BADRENMAR-407563 format. One record per residue (C-alpha): x, y, z; chain; residue in one letter. Coordinates in nm, 2 decimals. Example, Ala and Ser with C-alpha at 12.3 -4.5 7.8 and 13.67 -1.06 7.14 Angstrom:
<recs>
@x 1.23	y -0.45	z 0.78	cadena A	residuo A
@x 1.37	y -0.11	z 0.71	cadena A	residuo S
</recs>
This chain:
<recs>
@x -0.05	y -0.02	z 0.05	cadena A	residuo M
@x 0.21	y 0.32	z -0.08	cadena A	residuo A
@x 0.26	y 0.58	z 0.17	cadena A	residuo A
@x 0.00	y 0.90	z 0.22	cadena A	residuo N
@x 0.20	y 1.22	z 0.03	cadena A	residuo P
@x 0.10	y 1.42	z 0.30	cadena A	residuo S
@x 0.25	y 1.12	z 0.59	cadena A	residuo T
@x 0.62	y 1.16	z 0.33	cadena A	residuo R
@x 0.63	y 1.57	z 0.34	cadena A	residuo V
@x 0.57	y 1.53	z 0.78	cadena A	residuo L
@x 0.84	y 1.25	z 0.78	cadena A	residuo S
@x 1.09	y 1.42	z 0.55	cadena A	residuo A
@x 1.09	y 1.74	z 0.75	cadena A	residuo L
@x 1.17	y 1.58	z 1.09	cadena A	residuo R
@x 1.43	y 1.38	z 0.94	cadena A	residuo W
@x 1.58	y 1.72	z 0.83	cadena A	residuo S
@x 1.55	y 1.91	z 1.15	cadena A	residuo Q
@x 1.70	y 1.53	z 1.28	cadena A	residuo H
@x 2.03	y 1.64	z 1.10	cadena A	residuo T
@x 2.02	y 2.00	z 1.02	cadena A	residuo C
@x 2.03	y 2.09	z 1.44	cadena A	residuo T
@x 2.42	y 2.06	z 1.59	cadena A	residuo P
@x 2.46	y 1.89	z 1.88	cadena A	residuo R
@x 2.63	y 2.05	z 2.22	cadena A	residuo V
@x 2.83	y 1.87	z 2.44	cadena A	residuo P
@x 2.67	y 1.86	z 2.78	cadena A	residuo A
@x 3.02	y 1.96	z 2.96	cadena A	residuo S
@x 3.01	y 2.28	z 2.74	cadena A	residuo S
@x 2.64	y 2.37	z 2.82	cadena A	residuo M
@x 2.66	y 2.67	z 3.07	cadena A	residuo L
@x 2.97	y 2.61	z 3.22	cadena A	residuo V
@x 3.25	y 2.98	z 3.12	cadena A	residuo P
@x 3.59	y 2.90	z 3.07	cadena A	residuo R
@x 3.86	y 2.91	z 3.29	cadena A	residuo A
@x 4.02	y 3.22	z 3.37	cadena A	residuo S
@x 4.45	y 3.15	z 3.36	cadena A	residuo R
@x 4.63	y 3.35	z 3.56	cadena A	residuo S
@x 5.02	y 3.32	z 3.48	cadena A	residuo Y
@x 5.16	y 3.60	z 3.74	cadena A	residuo S
@x 5.09	y 3.48	z 4.08	cadena A	residuo T
@x 5.25	y 3.10	z 3.99	cadena A	residuo S
@x 5.54	y 3.30	z 3.87	cadena A	residuo T
@x 5.61	y 3.55	z 4.09	cadena A	residuo T
@x 5.59	y 3.29	z 4.34	cadena A	residuo A
@x 5.88	y 3.08	z 4.19	cadena A	residuo A
@x 6.08	y 3.34	z 4.12	cadena A	residuo T
@x 6.05	y 3.44	z 4.52	cadena A	residuo E
@x 6.11	y 3.11	z 4.66	cadena A	residuo D
@x 6.37	y 3.01	z 4.40	cadena A	residuo A
@x 6.72	y 2.96	z 4.58	cadena A	residuo P
@x 7.01	y 3.16	z 4.59	cadena A	residuo P
@x 7.19	y 3.07	z 4.27	cadena A	residuo P
@x 7.54	y 3.01	z 4.43	cadena A	residuo Y
@x 7.34	y 2.78	z 4.67	cadena A	residuo L
@x 7.36	y 2.51	z 4.42	cadena A	residuo Q
@x 7.72	y 2.54	z 4.39	cadena A	residuo K
@x 7.75	y 2.47	z 4.80	cadena A	residuo I
@x 7.49	y 2.19	z 4.74	cadena A	residuo K
@x 7.72	y 2.02	z 4.47	cadena A	residuo A
@x 8.05	y 2.08	z 4.68	cadena A	residuo D
@x 7.85	y 1.83	z 4.91	cadena A	residuo L
@x 7.86	y 1.50	z 4.69	cadena A	residuo K
@x 8.21	y 1.56	z 4.57	cadena A	residuo T
@x 8.32	y 1.63	z 4.92	cadena A	residuo A
@x 8.13	y 1.34	z 5.06	cadena A	residuo M
@x 8.33	y 1.11	z 4.77	cadena A	residuo R
@x 8.67	y 1.28	z 4.86	cadena A	residuo A
@x 8.60	y 1.22	z 5.25	cadena A	residuo K
@x 8.66	y 1.55	z 5.28	cadena A	residuo D
@x 8.57	y 1.58	z 5.64	cadena A	residuo T
@x 8.65	y 2.01	z 5.70	cadena A	residuo P
@x 8.51	y 2.06	z 5.41	cadena A	residuo R
@x 8.14	y 1.84	z 5.47	cadena A	residuo L
@x 8.14	y 2.02	z 5.80	cadena A	residuo S
@x 8.13	y 2.33	z 5.69	cadena A	residuo V
@x 7.94	y 2.26	z 5.40	cadena A	residuo V
@x 7.65	y 2.13	z 5.63	cadena A	residuo R
@x 7.67	y 2.38	z 5.86	cadena A	residuo A
@x 7.60	y 2.61	z 5.58	cadena A	residuo I
@x 7.27	y 2.38	z 5.44	cadena A	residuo L
@x 7.16	y 2.37	z 5.80	cadena A	residuo S
@x 7.17	y 2.76	z 5.89	cadena A	residuo A
@x 7.03	y 2.81	z 5.51	cadena A	residuo N
@x 6.74	y 2.54	z 5.59	cadena A	residuo L
@x 6.67	y 2.71	z 5.94	cadena A	residuo N
@x 6.69	y 3.03	z 5.78	cadena A	residuo A
@x 6.38	y 2.92	z 5.59	cadena A	residuo S
@x 6.15	y 2.84	z 5.84	cadena A	residuo K
@x 6.16	y 3.24	z 5.94	cadena A	residuo T
@x 6.05	y 3.55	z 5.80	cadena A	residuo S
@x 6.41	y 3.62	z 5.69	cadena A	residuo S
@x 6.49	y 3.28	z 5.39	cadena A	residuo P
@x 6.78	y 3.36	z 5.24	cadena A	residuo V
@x 6.69	y 3.46	z 4.87	cadena A	residuo R
@x 6.98	y 3.62	z 4.73	cadena A	residuo T
@x 7.40	y 3.56	z 4.68	cadena A	residuo D
@x 7.44	y 3.89	z 4.93	cadena A	residuo V
@x 7.24	y 3.71	z 5.19	cadena A	residuo Q
@x 7.35	y 3.35	z 5.18	cadena A	residuo L
@x 7.74	y 3.55	z 5.18	cadena A	residuo V
@x 7.62	y 3.71	z 5.54	cadena A	residuo A
@x 7.46	y 3.41	z 5.64	cadena A	residuo L
@x 7.83	y 3.24	z 5.58	cadena A	residuo I
@x 7.93	y 3.56	z 5.71	cadena A	residuo R
@x 7.81	y 3.48	z 6.05	cadena A	residuo R
@x 7.94	y 3.07	z 6.05	cadena A	residuo L
@x 8.28	y 3.23	z 6.06	cadena A	residuo Q
@x 8.25	y 3.48	z 6.31	cadena A	residuo K
@x 8.13	y 3.19	z 6.53	cadena A	residuo S
@x 8.38	y 2.98	z 6.44	cadena A	residuo A
@x 8.67	y 3.25	z 6.52	cadena A	residuo Q
@x 8.49	y 3.33	z 6.84	cadena A	residuo D
@x 8.51	y 2.88	z 6.88	cadena A	residuo A
@x 8.89	y 2.90	z 6.75	cadena A	residuo A
@x 8.95	y 3.19	z 6.99	cadena A	residuo A
@x 8.75	y 3.00	z 7.33	cadena A	residuo D
@x 8.98	y 2.72	z 7.27	cadena A	residuo A
@x 9.31	y 2.89	z 7.24	cadena A	residuo Q
@x 9.23	y 3.06	z 7.57	cadena A	residuo A
@x 9.17	y 2.68	z 7.69	cadena A	residuo A
@x 9.47	y 2.54	z 7.57	cadena A	residuo G
@x 9.31	y 2.32	z 7.32	cadena A	residuo R
@x 9.53	y 2.29	z 7.02	cadena A	residuo A
@x 9.34	y 2.06	z 6.79	cadena A	residuo D
@x 9.02	y 2.26	z 6.86	cadena A	residuo L
@x 9.20	y 2.58	z 6.70	cadena A	residuo V
@x 9.32	y 2.37	z 6.48	cadena A	residuo D
@x 9.02	y 2.21	z 6.36	cadena A	residuo K
@x 8.82	y 2.56	z 6.34	cadena A	residuo E
@x 9.09	y 2.77	z 6.18	cadena A	residuo T
@x 9.08	y 2.50	z 5.92	cadena A	residuo E
@x 8.72	y 2.61	z 5.91	cadena A	residuo Q
@x 8.73	y 2.93	z 5.86	cadena A	residuo I
@x 8.98	y 2.90	z 5.57	cadena A	residuo R
@x 8.69	y 2.66	z 5.42	cadena A	residuo I
@x 8.45	y 2.99	z 5.48	cadena A	residuo L
@x 8.72	y 3.21	z 5.34	cadena A	residuo D
@x 8.69	y 3.01	z 4.97	cadena A	residuo E
@x 8.35	y 3.05	z 4.94	cadena A	residuo Y
@x 8.34	y 3.43	z 5.06	cadena A	residuo L
@x 8.64	y 3.43	z 4.78	cadena A	residuo A
@x 8.41	y 3.24	z 4.57	cadena A	residuo G
@x 8.07	y 3.38	z 4.61	cadena A	residuo S
@x 8.17	y 3.72	z 4.35	cadena A	residuo G
@x 7.97	y 3.94	z 4.56	cadena A	residuo V
@x 8.17	y 4.26	z 4.62	cadena A	residuo V
@x 8.31	y 4.31	z 4.94	cadena A	residuo T
@x 8.38	y 4.68	z 5.03	cadena A	residuo L
@x 8.70	y 4.69	z 5.21	cadena A	residuo G
@x 8.69	y 4.93	z 5.52	cadena A	residuo E
@x 8.92	y 5.23	z 5.34	cadena A	residuo A
@x 8.67	y 5.21	z 5.03	cadena A	residuo E
@x 8.33	y 5.17	z 5.28	cadena A	residuo L
@x 8.46	y 5.51	z 5.50	cadena A	residuo K
@x 8.56	y 5.73	z 5.21	cadena A	residuo T
@x 8.16	y 5.64	z 5.08	cadena A	residuo L
@x 8.03	y 5.76	z 5.43	cadena A	residuo V
@x 8.20	y 6.03	z 5.49	cadena A	residuo Q
@x 8.13	y 6.18	z 5.14	cadena A	residuo D
@x 7.77	y 6.09	z 5.24	cadena A	residuo A
@x 7.80	y 6.27	z 5.52	cadena A	residuo I
@x 7.99	y 6.57	z 5.39	cadena A	residuo E
@x 7.60	y 6.60	z 5.12	cadena A	residuo A
@x 7.39	y 6.60	z 5.39	cadena A	residuo S
@x 7.50	y 6.81	z 5.60	cadena A	residuo K
@x 7.53	y 7.07	z 5.31	cadena A	residuo T
@x 7.19	y 6.96	z 5.19	cadena A	residuo A
@x 7.12	y 7.16	z 5.56	cadena A	residuo G
@x 7.00	y 6.80	z 5.68	cadena A	residuo T
@x 6.92	y 6.89	z 6.10	cadena A	residuo A
@x 7.20	y 6.67	z 6.36	cadena A	residuo T
@x 6.91	y 6.47	z 6.44	cadena A	residuo K
@x 6.82	y 6.29	z 6.15	cadena A	residuo S
@x 7.18	y 6.30	z 5.97	cadena A	residuo L
@x 7.27	y 5.94	z 6.05	cadena A	residuo V
@x 6.93	y 5.83	z 5.88	cadena A	residuo G
@x 6.98	y 6.06	z 5.62	cadena A	residuo D
@x 7.29	y 5.92	z 5.50	cadena A	residuo V
@x 7.25	y 5.59	z 5.53	cadena A	residuo M
@x 6.93	y 5.67	z 5.24	cadena A	residuo K
@x 7.24	y 5.85	z 5.07	cadena A	residuo R
@x 7.42	y 5.53	z 5.06	cadena A	residuo L
@x 7.17	y 5.25	z 5.01	cadena A	residuo A
@x 7.24	y 5.24	z 4.60	cadena A	residuo G
@x 7.63	y 5.25	z 4.71	cadena A	residuo A
@x 7.54	y 4.95	z 4.88	cadena A	residuo L
@x 7.29	y 4.76	z 4.66	cadena A	residuo E
@x 7.48	y 4.45	z 4.64	cadena A	residuo G
@x 7.73	y 4.46	z 4.83	cadena A	residuo K
@x 7.88	y 4.23	z 5.09	cadena A	residuo D
@x 7.86	y 4.47	z 5.37	cadena A	residuo V
@x 7.75	y 4.48	z 5.75	cadena A	residuo D
@x 7.52	y 4.75	z 5.77	cadena A	residuo R
@x 7.47	y 4.78	z 6.14	cadena A	residuo K
@x 7.89	y 4.83	z 6.14	cadena A	residuo A
@x 7.83	y 5.03	z 5.83	cadena A	residuo V
@x 7.54	y 5.28	z 6.07	cadena A	residuo A
@x 7.83	y 5.26	z 6.36	cadena A	residuo D
@x 8.07	y 5.39	z 6.09	cadena A	residuo M
@x 7.82	y 5.65	z 6.04	cadena A	residuo V
@x 7.74	y 5.79	z 6.38	cadena A	residuo K
@x 8.14	y 5.74	z 6.51	cadena A	residuo G
@x 8.25	y 5.98	z 6.17	cadena A	residuo L
@x 7.94	y 6.23	z 6.27	cadena A	residuo A
@x 8.05	y 6.27	z 6.62	cadena A	residuo G
@x 7.71	y 6.08	z 6.76	cadena A	residuo Q
</recs>
């Protein structure tokens, strides 16, 4: 029996609507695309990055272990331990300048220990601490961080004091103003800021 013409037309229309209507994946319906952000993660990665010089010191740990170099191994472990402790504080070590300051503190402790051992007549301990001081000196010299000598620092301080006085800075504000003037010259340098402040006070007569 032949199909009714009107029935064929309706069937054709339904087929056309079915094939021409695109399907939208359920996952894309009413779901906004997530925005991308790069700056935060990049900044965090930069802030968390260890000082470049620290990588060299870490490599020396393996070298010292293979060579069974006990004095150097002791020094490297002390540096890494001090760095780890600093990372748990509000002032982590993030630059080579900060790492050099940390090494200087360790060296000062070794010098004090050597002096105590000398006073106690312990020549064996004096030799041990002296060797550690020598190794720490090697790391300070190899850091690439510029160290300001006392004579050079004194010249900078005197020039800054003169400039501050010429500018009419009040006596009570002189030390603070001089330290601000020195900030650029001291940036990135191996220098004890407290020692600089003491030098400023001494040369300024305060």
